[in-house]
N, C-alpha and C positions, 0 to 999 in steps of 0.2 A: 107645487112642483119645484124641484131643485134645479139649478142651472146644470147644463151638461158637463161643464168643467169640473164641478164638484163630484158628480157621479163617476167620471173617469178617474179622478184622483182617488176616490174611495176604492174603486175596482183595482187600480194599480197597487194601492196599499195592501189590499187583501191578497192579490196575486203574489206580491213580494213576501207577505207573511206566510202564505201557503208554501213558498219555496224555502224560506229561511228557517221555518220551524223544524222540518225534518233534518236539514243540514246541521242546525245547532244541536239537535238531539243526537245525531250521529257523532258529532265532535265530542260532546260531553260523555257519550258512552265509550268512546275510544280513549279518553284521557287516562283511565287507570292502566290500560294495556301499554300505552306509550310511557307512562311513568315507570312501570315495572321494567320495560325494555331499556330505558335510559338510566335506571338506578345505578348500575355499576359505574357509569361515566360521571354522573352527577354527585355520587357519594364522595364525601371528603376522603382523600387518600389516607389510609392507615399509616401510622408511624412505622417506618421500617426499623428492624432491629429491636424487637420487643424484649423486655427484661422478663426472663422466665426462671423460676426456681427449679433446679434440676435434681437436687438431692442433698443429703447431709454432708457436711465437711468432714465428718469422721470416716467417710468412705475413701478419702484420698490416701494414697500410699507414697512413701518416700522412694521406694525402689523402682516403681514403674508407673506410667500413666494409667488412668482409669477411664473407661468409656461410660458416658451417661447419655441416656435418651432424653431429648428435649420434647416435652409434651405441652401443647398450648392451643390457643384458638387459631384456626385457619379459616380465612375468608377468601374465597375465590369467586369472583363475579357474583352470582346469585346464591351460591352455596355457603353456608356457615356451619363449621364443625367445631364445637367448643373444646373437645379434648382429642386432638389429633397429634400424631407423631410428626414433629416438624423437622427433626434430624437427629444427629448424634454428635457429641463433642468429646474430645479427649482432654481430661483434666489432670494436672500435675501440681504438686506442692513444690514451690521453689525453696531454695535454702533459707531465704529471708522470711518464709511463711506465707508469702503471697501466692496467688493461684495463677497458673498459666493454663490457658484454654485455647485449643485449636479445634476448628471445624473438622469433622471426619470426612468431609467431601473433598476429594482430590481436585486441586485447581486445574488439572489437565482436562478431564472429562466428567468429573463429578462422581466417580465411583467411590465407594466407602473404603477409606483407608484403615488398615489394620495395624497391629503392633507386633513386631517380631522381638520376643523377649531375648533370644540368644544374641541377635545383632544389636539390640537396643536401638531400633529404628522403626519409624512408621513406614509401611509398605503398601503401595496401591496394587491390588491384584490384577487390574485391567492391563496396564502397560508397564509395570515394574518400576514406577517412580519410587524413589526412596528418599525419606526425609529424616533429618536429625531430630533429636528430642526438642530442640528449640524451634523446629518447623522449617529450617532452611533445606533447600533441595540438595541432595547428595548425588543422585543420578536419575536418569530417565527423562521423559519428554515434558515434564511439568515446566511451565514457563515462569512460575512464581512459587514462593514458599507456601506452606500450609497457611490457611487464613486464620489469624489470631483473633479471638473474640474477647471483649472485656468480661471479666468474671470477678465476683467479690463474695466475701463471706458476709451473710446477713447477721443481724443481732441475735437471732434464734438458732445460730449454728448451721444454717443451710447455705448452699451455694447458689447464687443468682448469676445468670449469664445473659448478656445482651445478644440474643441469637439473631443472626442474619445469614442470608445466602448471597453468594457472589458468582458473577458470571464466569464460567469456565473458559479455557482455551485462550485467555488473554494474559499479558504480562502484568497488568495493573489490577488492583482490587476494585471492582465495580459492583456495588450492591444491586441486587435485583429484587 
């Protein structure tokens, strides 16, 4: 026969194992759900201002700006959309041949800015902000000029834009 202390130790060990087993199983079963829930927080932040090809350089006109839709990958929390409309840009050819690119989102509230050919100005339909062709504010409630974005002509004759969004209703450009 074994001593009583050994039997009590074995029973305590079995009791501990009987409790720890189901707890460990529950924790292991919950790990995938916790990982999915924490994925947006733990995922490395994507580079802001992704470079996107928007169209051919041959589409540019000397007489007026041309709107082009920016299509690229959008990742929001758990959702990934490979070909989504990210926004619209206004492109102009400068006299030196370089490309001037403005976001079509009004810095006041983010409404889409249009182009008035007769006045040769950008106009926001929401609150009548008006912008010159170089993007500066001519009138209206906008606190800053149109947001300029870097654009370049690629080797194959396309236009690539570093597209970004900026926080509306503030006087400084703050990327979001």
